[in-house]
C-alpha positions as CSV (number, residue, x, y, z in Angstrom):
1,M,87.8,105.2,73.2
2,Q,90.7,105.7,71.4
3,D,93.0,102.3,71.3
4,D,96.0,103.0,72.7
5,P,98.2,99.4,72.9
6,K,100.3,101.5,75.7
7,T,97.2,102.2,78.3
8,L,94.0,100.6,77.2
9,V,92.6,99.2,74.1
10,S,89.1,98.2,73.7
11,T,87.3,94.6,73.7
12,E,86.6,95.3,69.1
13,W,90.8,95.4,69.1
14,L,91.4,92.5,71.5
15,A,89.1,90.4,69.2
16,A,91.1,91.8,66.1
17,H,93.9,90.8,67.1
18,L,93.3,87.7,69.3
19,N,95.2,85.8,67.0
20,D,98.7,87.7,66.6
21,P,101.7,86.0,67.2
22,D,102.9,88.6,69.5
23,L,99.9,89.1,71.7
24,R,99.9,87.7,75.3
25,V,96.8,88.1,77.2
26,I,96.9,87.9,80.9
27,D,94.1,87.2,83.3
28,A,95.1,89.2,86.7
29,S,91.2,89.1,88.6
30,W,91.9,89.8,92.1
31,H,89.1,90.1,94.8
32,M,88.9,91.3,98.2
33,P,89.0,88.5,100.5
34,A,85.3,89.2,102.0
35,T,83.9,88.6,98.9
36,G,85.1,84.7,99.2
37,R,85.6,84.7,95.3
38,D,89.0,82.3,93.9
39,A,90.0,84.3,90.7
40,R,92.2,81.4,89.9
41,A,89.1,78.9,90.0
42,E,86.8,81.2,88.0
43,Y,90.0,81.9,85.6
44,E,90.3,78.2,84.8
45,A,86.3,77.8,84.4
46,A,86.6,80.5,81.5
47,H,88.8,82.5,80.5
48,I,89.6,85.1,77.2
49,P,91.1,82.2,74.3
50,G,95.0,81.8,75.1
51,A,94.9,83.8,78.8
52,R,97.7,83.3,81.7
53,F,96.6,83.6,85.3
54,F,98.7,86.3,87.4
55,D,98.0,86.0,90.6
56,V,98.7,89.2,92.5
57,D,99.2,87.7,96.0
58,A,102.0,85.5,94.7
59,I,103.6,87.1,92.4
60,S,104.4,90.0,95.5
61,D,107.2,90.5,97.5
62,G,107.0,87.3,100.4
63,R,109.9,89.5,102.3
64,S,107.0,92.2,103.3
65,A,104.8,91.4,106.1
66,L,102.0,94.1,103.6
67,P,99.8,93.0,100.8
68,H,101.1,92.2,97.2
69,M,103.8,94.5,97.4
70,A,105.3,94.9,94.1
71,P,107.3,91.7,93.6
72,P,111.4,91.4,93.3
73,V,113.0,91.9,89.8
74,E,114.3,88.6,89.7
75,M,110.6,87.0,90.8
76,F,109.0,88.8,87.8
77,I,111.6,87.7,85.3
78,S,111.4,83.9,86.6
79,R,107.6,84.0,86.7
80,M,106.9,86.2,83.7
81,R,109.8,83.4,81.9
82,A,107.4,80.8,82.8
83,M,104.0,81.8,81.8
84,G,105.6,82.7,78.3
85,V,105.7,86.1,78.4
86,G,108.7,87.9,77.1
87,D,110.8,90.5,74.7
88,G,108.2,92.2,71.8
89,H,105.3,91.0,73.1
90,Q,101.9,93.3,72.9
91,V,100.7,92.5,76.6
92,V,96.5,92.5,77.4
93,I,95.9,92.8,80.8
94,Y,91.8,92.5,82.2
95,D,89.9,91.2,85.5
96,S,86.9,90.3,86.7
97,S,86.8,92.0,89.7
98,D,85.5,95.1,91.6
99,V,88.3,96.6,92.6
100,R,89.5,96.3,88.4
101,S,92.6,94.9,89.4
102,A,94.1,94.7,85.6
103,A,95.4,98.3,86.2
104,R,97.7,97.3,89.2
105,V,99.4,94.3,87.0
106,W,99.4,97.1,84.5
107,W,101.6,99.0,86.8
108,T,103.8,96.4,87.7
109,F,104.7,96.0,84.4
110,R,105.4,99.7,83.6
111,L,107.5,99.3,87.1
112,M,110.0,96.5,85.0
113,G,110.2,99.1,82.6
114,K,107.8,97.4,79.9
115,T,105.8,99.7,78.2
116,D,103.7,97.9,75.4
117,V,101.1,96.7,78.3
118,A,97.5,98.3,78.2
119,V,94.7,97.2,80.0
120,L,91.2,95.8,78.3
121,D,88.5,98.7,78.4
122,G,86.0,96.8,80.5
123,G,87.3,93.6,81.2
124,L,86.3,90.2,81.1
125,A,82.7,91.4,82.0
126,K,82.6,93.5,78.7
127,W,83.6,90.9,76.7
128,Q,81.5,88.1,77.2
129,A,78.5,90.6,77.5
130,E,79.4,91.4,73.4
131,G,79.1,87.2,73.2
132,R,82.6,86.8,73.1
133,E,84.4,84.0,73.5
134,T,86.2,82.0,75.9
135,E,87.8,78.8,77.1
136,D,88.9,76.5,79.8
137,M,91.8,75.0,78.4
138,P,95.1,76.2,79.9
139,P,97.3,77.4,77.4
140,I,100.6,76.5,76.0
141,L,103.6,77.5,77.4
142,R,107.0,78.6,76.2
143,D,109.7,80.3,78.3
144,R,110.3,83.6,76.7
145,H,113.4,85.3,77.2
146,I,112.5,88.9,79.3
147,T,114.6,92.0,79.8
148,V,113.9,94.2,82.8
149,Q,115.0,97.8,83.6
150,R,112.9,98.7,87.1
151,Q,111.5,102.2,87.2
152,A,112.4,103.1,90.8
153,G,110.2,106.7,89.9
154,L,107.0,104.9,89.4
155,V,106.9,103.5,93.1
156,R,106.7,105.5,96.3
157,D,107.8,104.6,100.4
158,V,106.5,105.8,103.2
159,T,109.4,107.9,104.2
160,Q,108.6,109.6,100.4
161,V,105.2,110.0,101.1
162,A,105.3,111.1,104.6
163,A,107.8,114.0,103.1
164,A,105.4,114.9,100.4
165,S,102.8,115.6,102.9
166,K,104.6,117.6,104.7
167,L,106.1,119.3,102.2
168,G,103.0,119.6,99.8
169,D,105.3,119.2,97.0
170,H,103.4,116.7,95.6
171,E,99.8,116.0,94.9
172,I,98.3,112.7,97.1
173,I,95.5,111.2,95.2
174,D,93.5,108.3,97.4
175,A,91.2,106.1,95.8
176,R,89.3,104.6,98.5
177,A,85.9,105.1,99.0
178,V,84.2,108.6,100.9
179,E,83.6,107.0,104.1
180,R,86.7,105.5,104.3
181,F,88.9,108.7,103.1
182,R,87.0,110.7,105.9
183,G,87.6,108.3,109.1
184,E,83.3,107.2,108.8
185,A,83.9,103.9,108.1
186,A,86.2,100.9,109.4
187,E,89.0,99.7,107.6
188,P,88.8,96.0,106.2
189,R,91.6,94.8,107.4
190,P,92.1,94.6,111.1
191,G,93.9,96.9,112.9
192,L,94.3,99.8,110.9
193,R,93.2,103.6,112.0
194,S,90.9,105.5,110.4
195,G,91.6,108.6,108.0
196,H,93.8,109.9,105.4
197,I,97.4,111.2,104.7
198,P,97.4,115.0,105.9
199,G,96.8,116.7,102.6
200,S,95.7,114.0,100.2
201,K,93.2,114.4,98.2
202,N,90.0,111.8,97.6
203,L,89.3,110.4,94.1
204,P,87.2,107.1,94.5
205,F,87.9,105.1,91.8
206,G,84.4,104.6,90.4
207,R,84.5,108.3,89.6
208,L,86.7,107.3,86.8
209,L,84.9,104.6,85.0
210,N,81.1,104.3,83.4
211,D,78.3,102.0,84.2
212,D,79.9,99.6,82.1
213,G,83.1,99.2,83.5
214,T,85.1,100.9,81.0
215,M,86.9,103.8,81.7
216,K,85.6,107.5,80.9
217,D,86.9,109.6,78.1
218,E,90.3,112.0,78.8
219,A,87.8,115.2,78.4
220,A,85.6,113.3,82.1
221,L,89.0,112.0,83.4
222,R,90.4,115.4,83.7
223,A,87.0,117.0,85.0
224,A,87.2,114.0,87.8
225,F,90.9,114.9,88.8
226,E,89.8,118.8,89.3
227,Q,86.7,118.1,91.0
228,A,88.7,116.4,93.3
229,G,91.3,119.1,93.3
230,V,93.9,118.1,92.3
231,D,96.4,120.2,90.7
232,L,97.6,118.4,87.6
233,S,100.3,120.9,87.0
234,K,101.8,119.2,90.2
235,P,103.6,115.8,90.2
236,A,101.0,112.5,91.6
237,I,101.4,110.4,94.3
238,T,98.5,107.5,94.2
239,T,97.4,105.7,96.9
240,C,94.4,103.4,98.3
241,G,93.8,100.4,100.7
242,S,96.5,98.0,99.5
243,G,97.9,99.5,96.3
244,V,95.3,97.8,94.3
245,T,93.1,101.0,93.3
246,A,95.7,103.7,93.3
247,A,96.5,101.4,90.0
248,I,93.6,102.7,88.6
249,L,94.2,106.5,89.4
250,S,97.3,106.0,88.0
251,L,96.4,104.5,84.3
252,A,93.5,107.6,84.2
253,L,96.9,110.2,84.8
254,E,98.7,108.2,82.1
255,R,95.3,108.7,79.9
256,I,95.2,112.3,80.4
257,G,99.3,112.7,79.3
258,H,100.0,113.1,83.2
259,R,103.7,111.8,83.3
260,N,104.7,112.6,86.5
261,H,103.0,110.0,88.9
262,S,103.8,107.1,91.3
263,L,102.2,105.0,93.0
264,Y,102.2,104.3,96.9
265,D,102.7,100.8,97.5
266,G,102.4,100.2,101.2
267,S,99.1,102.7,100.8
268,W,97.3,102.7,103.7
269,A,97.8,99.1,104.9
270,E,101.1,100.3,105.8
271,W,100.1,104.1,106.9
272,G,97.2,103.3,109.2
273,S,99.1,100.6,110.9
274,F,101.8,102.9,112.1
275,A,101.1,105.0,115.7
276,D,103.7,107.2,114.8
277,L,102.2,109.0,111.9
278,N,99.6,111.6,111.7
279,I,96.8,111.3,109.9
280,A,93.8,113.2,109.2
281,T,90.0,112.9,109.0
282,G,86.7,114.6,107.4
283,D,86.8,116.1,103.7
284,A,90.3,116.9,102.2
C-alpha cells in the first residue's frame, strides 16, 4: 500500500511518525448499538499512545432526530480545540470497529475543509496484532486554534438525493449488505422500510477490504466499483444505513482518484422512514 497522509497510512508509517510534534492521533471507534460494546470504555482501557477519543454520537447535530448527523461548524471547532486538534496538524484516525468508523470521521474532517487527515489502514486490530504499544493514560490536552471552511459539496440531503435518483445523473452507491439492499432483511433500526434508493448500486463495504481489515489496492478497488456496475465517469453519492460505512466508499473513491463524490448523510435511516419516497427491492 502506498502511504498517503491525506487518505490512508500504514501502521509502519504511524509508528515512524508517532512522536512528531504536529501529529494528532484520534480513536474514532463507534459500534452498532446491538453489539453492546462501549467505545469510550475500550479507548480508556487501551489506545495508541497520545490518541484522543472522538465520540461520533456526541460530536453530531443534536437538532436532528437522525443518528450522528454531521456536526455544525461551531460544534466541530469547539470540540477539536478542546481536544487540542488544530491548524497545522497531521491527523491520523483509527478505530476498533466492525463498521470501520474511522472513515466517517475522516469524511467529517474533509467536510470541514481539513485535508491533512488519514485513516490508519487496518486500525487498532492491526496495530495490536503487530505487538505495537498501547496505553491507558489520557493524553495531555492543550487548546489549539482551528479554522474551518465547510465543503458543502461533500454532503447531500434527501432532496438532492431524490433528484439524483430521478435524473440518473449521479451514481448512488449503497454500502449496506446485499440482503438489506435487496429488501430481504429487516433493518436494524425499527420502523424503517426495507429496500434501496431507486437507481442505486450495491457495493457492500467489506468488498473493499482485505481479510486483515486493510483497504485493497487501487486496482482492486476500481474493479470492485466496476463489478458493482458503477460508472466511475459520473459523480458519485455514497449511502448506507446511517452514514458511517458510506464513508468507506468515499475513502475508496478518493484512493482511486475519483474526486467528484459526496455522502448522503441521512442515508437509509432517513430515506427508509419517509412513506412518500419510492423504494426499490431486489438487485440494482
